[in-house]
N, C-alpha and C positions, 0 to 999 in steps of 0.2 A: 569637493563638491557640496559635502555636507554644511560647510560653513557659509558658502554661498546662497543654499538654500534656506539656512537660518536668517541670513541678511535680508532675503527677498520676503520672507513671511515677516518678519518684524518691519519691514518697510510698508506692507500692504496693511497689515493689523493696525500700525501707529496712526496712519491716517493723517499725518501732518508733515511740514517741510521745515526747514530751519536755513540760516544764513551760512552757506558752505564755503569753504576755500579761505586763500591767503587775503581775501580783499574786505573780509568782514572786521570792521573797525574795533569790534570788541575782543576779538582775537590778537589783532595788531597790537593792540594796547599802546600805540603810540611810538612802536619800534619801525626802523625801516629796512632792515635786512634779516632775513632768516636764513639758516644754514641746515642743509640736509645732505645724506647720501641718497643718490637717486641712480635708476637705472634708466637711460636715456633711451627713446624709443623712435626709430626712423620708421614711420607709417608710410613712405612712399609705396611700398610693395603692396599694401592691401587698402588704401584710401577707398577704393571702390567699393569696400565691404564695410567700410565705416560710414559711408555717406548715407544709405539708407536709415541707419540709427540717427544720425545728424540730423536728418530731414525729419524725422518722426518727432524729435524733440524741440527744434528750434522755433516752432510757432507757439509753443505751450508759454503759460505764464511762468515767470520767476527764472527761465533757464537761460545761463550764460553758457554757450559753448566755447569750448577750448579750441584756439587756433592749433593747428598742426605743429608749428614749431615749439608749443609749449608741452606737448604731450610726454609725460616720462611716468614712470613708477617710483612713487617717494618710498624709499627703502628704510630710511630712518631719521626721522626729525632731530636735529641737535638743539635746535633753541634759536634765539635772537642774537645777532653777533652785536656786541657793547664793549667798550674798553674796560669797563670795570663793572662786571655783574653783581647785582644785589637781590634778584630774583631767581626762582627755580628755573625758570624758562629761557634763561639768558646764557650766553656763552662767550668767553672772551677769545681775541684771536690766537692767544698763547694756548689754550686749552683746545681751540680748533686744530692747531698745527699738532698737538700731542695725540689727538683722537685720530688725524691722518697717519701718524706714525703707526699706532697701534693698529689699525685696519689694515695697513701693509702687512704688517707681521702676521695678522689673523688669517689672511687670505692669501698669503703667498704661494700656498700649494693647492688653492682652491680651483677646481677644474671649470672650464668654460662650459655653457651648456645651452640648451635651447628652451625658448618658453613659446607657449600656444596661447593666442588670445581668441575668446569665444564668448557669446552670451552677453546681453544687457542686463545690468542690475543696478540697484539704487540703495543708497543710505538718505536719511532725511535732507542732507546737505549736498548731494552729488549723485549724478548718473555716471556708471562706469561699465567698463568692459571686463570679464572676469579674467584671471591670470592662471594656467596650467602649468607647471613647473616641477612636479615630482617633489615638492617641499626645498628646493634648490635656494630660493630666495628667503624663506624662513631661516635656513641655516647660515647663510651670510650674515643676515641681522643678528642671528645669536651668537655669531664667532665674534663680531665687531663689539656687540653689548657686554659679552663676557670678558673680552679682553681691555675693554676700556672703563668697565665698571658703571656701564649705563644700563638703566632698567630697560628689558625688552618690551617695546609696544606690542598691543594685542591687534587683532584683526586680519584678514586675508589681504593678500595683494590684490592691486587692482590699476587698471589704466584708466583716469578719469576722463570722461568724454566732456561733460558740462557741472557746472556748480548749478545749485539751486539759491538764489540770492532771494531769500523770503524771509521776513520777520520770524523769528523762533515761534513754534506752534501754529504757524500758518495751516489753515485746512488744506488737504490736498486738492489741487485744482482738477476740475473734470477733465477726462481724457488723459491723464498723466500716466494712470496704471495701465490702462490699455495699450497706450503707445509703446511702453517699456515691454509689456508682457508679449507684443506679437514677435520680440526679438528675443525672448529668453533662450532659445535654442537656435543659435546663430552663428557658425564659425567665422571667424575673421581673419587669422593668419599665424604665422609664427615667424620668430625673428632670433638670432642667436645673440647669446650675452656673454660677450669677451672681456668686459671691464665695468665697473661702477664709476661713478662720479661724486666727487665733494663739491657741493655747489652753493652758491649764495644766489638769493631771490631779492630781487628790489621790491618792496613791499609799496612802494609809490606808485607804480605802474600796474595796468590792468593785467595785462598778460606778457611779461617781460621774458626773453629767453634766459633761462637759468644760467648763471654765471660759472664757469668752472674754474674751481680753485685747484682741484687736484684730479688725475685720472689714476685709478688703481685697476692695474690689469689682472685678469684671472689667467690661469694656466692654460696652455693650449694643449690640446689632445693629443 
């Protein structure tokens, strides 16, 4: 919870927005496919609890709401898929297969668990719902990174609700902070996590459904 409090405090004190998400041309850098491990999220059981948050955001400047089919938790970005990588953020098909194999080995005895969604929060590039899981997602990420020789990324897990698509350092639009603040204490729902997915995202589309490359099951209780 302290991590989320720090994120909120930083967002409010920063007073600016930036272009968030996979549609940022500067982030894409000409690539068309991005590979990631994700936790897919079926929102059907708690869409009624998400709608007030979405309604509070959708009329504000620079907000691009995620459609429900796009909602997921990004567990570990792996890079842009290319035949022959020559940059740090690129990954080859062969390396992607290797990472999948390592991930299966790292998680072969990892138990299934439940996560809780609650409270609206924001980064300069996105509004999100906080995730409470007793550290299980962080442990999954740590195990994969350790087994694959990948640097573990920082930042708390989150369910992105909307991107802010604003030029970097755009001043905070009027009404944005109060709109989020009214839902800082807002239970959303719980979902079981019994697998993770290795996916590819088509960066040429605004909100494509992530293309599943592999399904990695967790151990049943």
